C-alpha positions in Angstrom: 9.5 -14.7 20.3 8.0 -16.8 23.1 5.9 -19.6 22.6 2.5 -20.4 24.3 0.1 -23.3 24.6 -3.3 -22.1 23.2 -6.6 -24.2 22.3 -7.8 -23.9 18.8 -11.6 -23.9 19.1 -11.7 -24.4 15.0 -9.8 -27.7 15.6 -10.7 -28.7 19.1 -6.9 -29.5 19.5 -3.9 -28.3 21.6 -1.4 -26.3 19.2 1.9 -24.5 19.7 1.6 -20.7 18.4 3.9 -17.9 18.2 2.9 -14.9 20.1 2.6 -12.4 17.5 3.0 -8.6 17.6 -0.9 -7.8 17.1 0.0 -4.0 16.8 1.5 -4.7 13.4 -1.7 -6.9 12.3 -3.8 -4.0 13.6 -2.0 -1.3 11.5 -2.1 -3.4 8.5 -5.7 -4.1 9.1 -6.4 -0.7 9.3 -4.7 0.2 6.1 -6.2 -2.5 4.1 -9.4 -1.2 5.0 -8.8 2.3 4.0 -7.3 1.0 0.6 -10.9 -0.4 0.1 -12.1 3.2 0.2 -10.0 4.3 -2.4 -10.7 1.5 -4.8 -14.4 1.9 -4.1 -14.4 5.5 -4.9 -12.5 4.6 -8.2 -14.8 2.0 -9.3 -18.2 3.3 -7.6 -18.0 7.0 -7.4 -15.0 8.1 -9.7 -15.1 12.1 -10.0 -14.2 13.6 -13.4 -11.4 15.5 -11.6 -8.6 14.5 -9.5 -9.7 14.6 -5.8 -6.5 16.3 -4.9 -6.8 19.1 -7.5 -7.3 21.8 -5.1 -9.0 24.1 -8.0 -11.9 21.8 -8.4 -12.1 19.4 -5.1 -14.0 19.9 -2.1 -12.4 19.0 1.4 -14.4 15.8 1.6 -13.4 14.7 -1.6 -9.7 15.7 -0.9 -9.5 13.6 2.2 -11.1 10.6 0.8 -8.1 10.4 -1.5 -5.5 11.8 0.9 -6.3 9.6 3.9 -5.3 6.6 1.7 -2.0 7.9 1.1 -0.9 6.2 4.1 -1.7 2.6 2.5 1.2 1.8 0.4 3.9 3.1 2.5 2.6 1.0 5.6 2.3 -2.1 3.4 5.8 -1.9 1.9 7.6 -0.7 5.2 5.8 -3.6 7.2 6.5 -6.3 4.5 10.4 -5.4 5.2 9.6 -5.6 9.0 7.9 -9.2 8.6 10.9 -10.1 6.6 13.1 -9.2 9.5 10.9 -11.0 11.8 10.7 -14.3 9.7 14.4 -14.2 9.2 15.0 -13.5 12.8 13.0 -16.8 13.6 14.9 -18.7 10.8 18.4 -17.5 11.9 19.7 -18.2 8.5 20.2 -15.3 5.9 20.5 -17.7 3.0 16.9 -19.2 3.6 15.5 -15.9 4.0 17.0 -14.7 0.7 15.4 -17.7 -0.9 12.2 -17.1 0.5 12.3 -13.5 -0.3 13.4 -14.3 -3.9 10.4 -16.7 -4.5 7.9 -14.8 -2.9 8.9 -11.5 -4.8 8.8 -13.5 -8.2 5.3 -14.8 -7.1 3.9 -11.4 -6.3 5.1 -10.0 -9.5 3.4 -12.9 -11.6 0.2 -12.1 -9.2 0.1 -8.7 -10.0 0.1 -9.3 -13.7 -2.1 -12.3 -14.0 -4.4 -12.3 -11.0 -4.6 -8.8 -9.4 -5.1 -6.9 -12.8 -7.7 -9.1 -14.2 -9.9 -8.6 -11.0 -8.8 -4.7 -10.8 -9.8 -4.0 -14.3 -12.5 -6.4 -14.5 -11.3 -7.9 -17.7 -8.4 -9.3 -19.6 -5.5 -6.7 -19.5 -4.1 -8.2 -22.8 -7.6 -7.3 -24.2 -8.2 -3.9 -22.5 -4.8 -2.8 -23.9 -2.8 -2.2 -20.4 -1.4 -4.0 -17.4 -1.4 -1.7 -14.1 1.9 -2.0 -12.2 0.8 -0.9 -8.5 1.5 -2.0 -5.0 1.7 -5.8 -5.4 4.1 -5.1 -8.3 6.3 -2.8 -6.0 6.4 -5.3 -3.0 7.5 -8.1 -5.4 10.3 -6.3 -7.0 11.3 -4.8 -3.4 11.5 -8.2 -1.9 13.6 -9.7 -4.7 15.9 -6.7 -4.0 16.0 -7.3 -0.4 16.8 -10.9 -1.0 20.2 -9.5 -2.1 20.4 -6.7 0.5 20.0 -9.6 3.5 23.4 -10.7 2.9 24.7 -7.3 3.5 25.8 -6.0 7.1 22.9 -4.4 9.0 24.2 -0.9 9.0 24.9 -1.2 5.1 21.1 -1.9 4.6 19.9 0.8 6.6 22.5 3.2 4.6 21.0 2.0 1.5 17.5 2.5 2.4 18.0 5.8 3.9 20.0 6.9 0.7 17.1 5.8 -1.3 14.3 7.5 0.6 15.9 10.6 1.5 18.2 11.1 -1.9 15.7 10.0 -4.6 14.3 13.3 -5.1 17.5 14.6 -6.3 16.8 12.6 -9.4 13.7 14.4 -10.2 15.0 16.3 -13.0 16.3 13.4 -14.8 13.8 12.8 -17.6 13.3 9.3 -19.3 14.2 11.0 -22.5 17.8 11.4 -21.1 18.2 7.3 -21.1 17.8 6.8 -24.9 16.4 3.4 -25.5 16.6 2.6 -21.7 14.0 5.3 -20.9 11.4 2.8 -20.1 13.9 1.3 -17.4 13.9 4.7 -15.8 10.2 5.0 -16.0 10.1 1.6 -14.0 12.9 3.0 -11.6 11.7 6.3 -10.8 9.3 8.1 -12.6 5.9 6.6 -11.7 2.5 7.4 -13.0 3.8 6.8 -16.4 2.9 5.2 -19.7 5.4 2.3 -21.3 4.7 1.3 -24.8 5.5 -2.2 -25.8 5.0 -1.8 -29.5 2.1 -1.5 -31.9 -0.5 -3.9 -31.2 0.6 -5.0 -27.8 -0.8 -4.1 -24.4 1.3 -1.3 -22.7 2.4 -0.9 -19.3 1.1 2.0 -16.7 3.6 2.0 -14.2 2.5 3.7 -10.9 4.8 2.5 -8.5 8.6 3.3 -9.3 11.0 0.9 -7.5 14.0 3.0 -6.4 12.0 4.8 -3.4 9.9 1.6 -2.4 12.9 -0.8 -2.2 14.4 2.0 0.1 11.2 1.9 2.2 11.3 -2.0 2.3 14.9 -1.9 3.3 14.1 0.6 6.2 11.2 -1.5 7.2 13.7 -4.6 7.4 15.9 -2.6 9.7 13.1 -1.3 11.7 12.2 -5.0 12.4 14.8 -5.0 14.9 13.0 -2.5 17.1 10.1 -4.8 17.3 12.1 -7.2 18.9 13.0 -5.1 21.9 10.9 -5.2 25.3 7.8 -3.3 25.1 8.8 0.0 27.1 11.7 0.4 25.1 9.9 -0.2 21.8 7.0 2.1 22.6 9.3 5.0 23.6 11.2 4.5 20.3 7.9 4.5 18.2 6.7 7.7 20.1 10.3 9.5 19.4 10.6 8.2 15.8 6.9 8.9 14.9 7.2 12.5 16.5 10.6 13.3 14.6 9.4 12.3 11.3 6.4 14.4 11.5 8.7 17.5 12.8 11.0 16.9 9.8 8.0 17.0 7.3 6.7 20.2 8.9 10.1 21.6 8.7 11.0 20.7 5.3 7.5 21.4 3.9 7.4 24.8 5.3 10.3 25.9 3.6 9.6 24.2 0.3 13.4 23.4 0.5 13.6 20.0 -0.5 11.7 16.6 -0.1 8.6 17.2 -2.7 8.3 18.2 -6.2 5.0 19.9 -5.5 5.4 23.1 -3.5 2.7 24.4 -1.1 1.1 27.7 -1.7 -1.2 29.9 -0.2 -4.8 29.3 -2.0 -7.4 31.8 -2.8 -10.5 29.7 -2.3 -10.4 29.6 1.2 -8.0 29.4 4.0 -8.5 25.6 4.5 -7.3 24.8 0.7 -4.2 26.5 2.1 -3.9 23.8 4.6 -4.9 21.1 1.9 -1.9 22.6 -0.2 0.6 22.0 3.0 -0.8 18.3 3.1 -1.0 17.5 -0.6 2.4 15.7 -1.1 3.5 13.8 -4.2 2.9 10.0 -4.5 4.3 9.0 -7.8 7.1 8.7 -7.0 6.6 8.9 -3.4 8.7 11.9 -2.2 10.7 12.1 1.0 8.0 14.4 2.5 5.1 12.2 1.5 7.1 9.0 3.4 7.7 11.4 6.4 4.2 12.0 6.9 2.8 8.7 6.3 5.5 6.7 8.0 5.8 9.0 11.0 2.0 8.5 11.5 2.4 4.9 11.1 5.2 5.0 14.0 2.7 6.7 16.3 -0.3 4.6 15.2 1.9 1.3 16.0 2.8 2.8 19.6 -0.9 3.5 20.3 -2.2 0.1 19.3 0.3 -1.5 21.5 -2.3 -1.1 24.2 -5.6 -1.7 22.2 -8.0 -4.6 22.9 -11.5 -5.2 22.5 -13.9 -6.0 19.3 -12.4 -3.2 17.1 -9.1 -4.6 17.7 -10.0 -7.9 16.9 -11.7 -7.0 13.6 -8.5 -5.1 12.5 -6.3 -8.0 13.5 -8.4 -10.4 11.4 -8.0 -8.0 8.4 -4.3 -7.7 9.3 -3.5 -11.4 9.3 -4.6 -12.0 5.9 -4.2 -8.7 4.1 -3.0 -10.3 0.8 -6.1 -12.5 0.5 -8.0 -9.2 1.2 -6.5 -7.2 -1.5 -6.9 -9.9 -4.1 -10.3 -10.6 -3.2 -11.8 -7.1 -2.8 -11.1 -6.0 -6.4 -13.6 -8.5 -8.3 -16.1 -8.2 -5.3 -16.4 -4.3 -5.9 -16.1 -4.6 -9.6 -18.9 -7.1 -9.9 -21.3 -5.1 -7.5 -20.5 -2.0 -9.5 -21.2 -3.8 -12.7 -24.7 -4.8 -11.8 -25.4 -1.5 -10.2 -24.5 0.3 -13.3 -26.5 -1.9 -15.5 -29.4 -1.7 -13.5 -29.3 2.2 -12.7 -28.3 3.5 -16.1 -29.2 0.7 -18.3 -25.9 -0.9 -19.6 -22.7 -1.9 -17.6 -19.7 0.3 -17.9 -16.2 0.6 -16.0 -15.0 4.2 -15.2 -11.3 3.0 -15.5 -11.6 2.0 -19.1 -14.5 4.1 -20.3 -13.7 7.6 -21.6 -15.7 10.5 -19.6 -17.4 11.8 -22.3 -19.0 8.5 -22.5 -20.1 8.2 -18.8 -24.0 8.2 -18.4 -25.0 11.8 -18.9 -27.1 11.8 -15.5 -24.0 10.4 -13.8 -22.8 12.3 -10.5 -20.2 11.0 -8.1 -22.0 10.5 -4.8 -19.9 10.6 -1.7 -22.5 8.9 0.3 -22.9 6.0 -1.9 -19.0 5.6 -1.8 -19.1 5.5 1.9 -22.3 3.2 1.9 -20.5 0.6 -0.5 -17.3 1.0 1.5 -19.0 -0.2 4.5 -20.8 -3.0 2.9 -17.4 -4.1 1.3 -15.7 -4.0 4.5 -18.4 -6.2 6.2 -18.3 -8.8 3.5 -14.6 -8.8 3.7 -14.4 -9.4 7.4 -16.2 -12.8 7.2 -14.5 -13.7 4.1 -11.2 -12.9 6.0 -12.3 -14.6 9.2 -13.1 -17.8 7.2 -9.6 -17.7 5.5 -7.7 -16.8 8.8 -9.4 -20.1 10.2 -8.3 -21.9 7.1 -4.7 -20.8 7.6 -4.8 -21.7 11.2 -6.2 -25.3 10.9 -3.7 -26.3 8.1 0.2 -26.0 7.7 0.6 -26.3 3.8 3.9 -24.6 2.7 2.0 -22.8 -0.1 0.1 -20.8 2.4 3.2 -19.0 3.3 2.7 -17.6 -0.1 -0.8 -16.1 0.5 
């Protein structure tokens, strides 16, 4: 990475700053905003049915959920890429390994102690459950990568590829097969499952199983080398890699042969729902086809973003430079707004996540337009907060900022 001298208008001094790969920041920024759409839907406009349930959903509700499928794979893949680029700068696998280990442990703690209260809008130990989601998966994947970085580069690639391409072979292995260690298999591969910690104790709702996500981060780490190539070579690889993954997705999906436990089928409702069935790939755990589709699109997006400039690019770049800050802050912001709105609208405050459907207000109807409106408002508010925090990070060089 080259160095260039720039003027920091926030501090009015000359500083040294690394030339960043802005396409990575812009892609991270785009997916963090999309992720907010999913959370606004859950908290403000929850539907009484799964938006991907083709027997009940509409095209609009389906895509409001489906488009957010791109978020977690991009975050975890690019976390691996960032680890490679950071390690490339350090030129010391031992230092990189220690940084990954400490950051991974920190992220697991943040998921349980900071993200969960903001997401649930309450104390998890009082509500009776902890949600194990994307920050949990990133944290444990970093801990695993802290070990993998000591291996030869081709071994890391092989392990990552085996996990991603081969984990669907394990779909038939039920947790019950492991007896007392059923909980461990739920954490490693099952996903979207409940783990009891005993009578009177809060349980774990494990959404993100670790085996495939560790593989995604390992492949992201290997991909980091591509991002060190010169621009022309890098862009050619991105276009070819993205098209190749999407062609693999179409081929395997069309045959229903392998790669997703949820085969597509012709739908009776309308022709468009057959297309939705084709696109409706499995996320918990992330199937091979789910990852081919999302990461293939991510590679094409990176190739396109290489040449993007202007106001929209700068906005996405701001989001993408502080995505962890965005993620932690936006949950309590969305929840607080919904809590106040529900109180004013229905006469009492409630939370969709912890309130049974039969106790939702009788007059409640999920509003697609309200979801879009609140998403827009949250995005604008978060832009100004992220802009402030980006400036704070730029002006300061505290060691702990590397963990935020």
